[in-house]
N, C-alpha and C positions, 0 to 999 in steps of 0.2 A: 697414096694419094700425092698431088703433086703440092710441093711448096718454096716459097721461096729463099729459106734461109738455110741450103745448103747442107742440113741434116739428115742424114742417111735413117731414116726409119722403118721398123717391120711391122705391119698391121696383121696382128694373129685374127684368124677367123674366130666368128663367136664362139663360144666354151671350148676355144684352143688358147685364151690367154695363159700366160705362166705365172705362177702365185710368186710374189715378191716380199722374201720374208722381212722385218726389219725390229730392230732393238736398240736401246741407249747402250750400246758397250762398252763408250767411255766411261758413264756410270759406275759400269763394274772392274774394269780394266784400267781405269785412269785414261788421258791422255795419250800422254806418252806412250804407253803401251797397244795404244789402237791403229790397227790399220786401214778402217773404214770399214773391211768385209772381214767375216769370221766364218769358218765352216766346220769350226767344232763347237757350236755352242750345245750347250745341253737341250737334248731332244731333238735336235737338228742337224744331229751331225752328216758332215755331205752335203749340206745345201748351203748354199750363199745367203748369211743374215748380214745386212748391211744395215751400220752405224748411221743414227738417227741424226745424233751431236750437231750441233751446228758449224763445230768448228772442223767438218768434211763439207760444206759447203759451199761451191764454188761459183765465187764471181767474176764476170767478165772486166776484165782491164784489173784486177786485183791483185800484185804481185804476191800475198801471202797465200 
């Protein structure tokens, strides 16, 4: 799909979309220990699990 925002996108064919695993990792390990992604979550070892805590959000123009 052609878009004007210069973002590189890959569109998966129907039925081939990847599964995205999410969890509130910060609530489990604390903000200071969470890197935003963890591959050691019990039951999902080896899979990328992304933290959904708002401390990881990216806001354009925000220096933090």
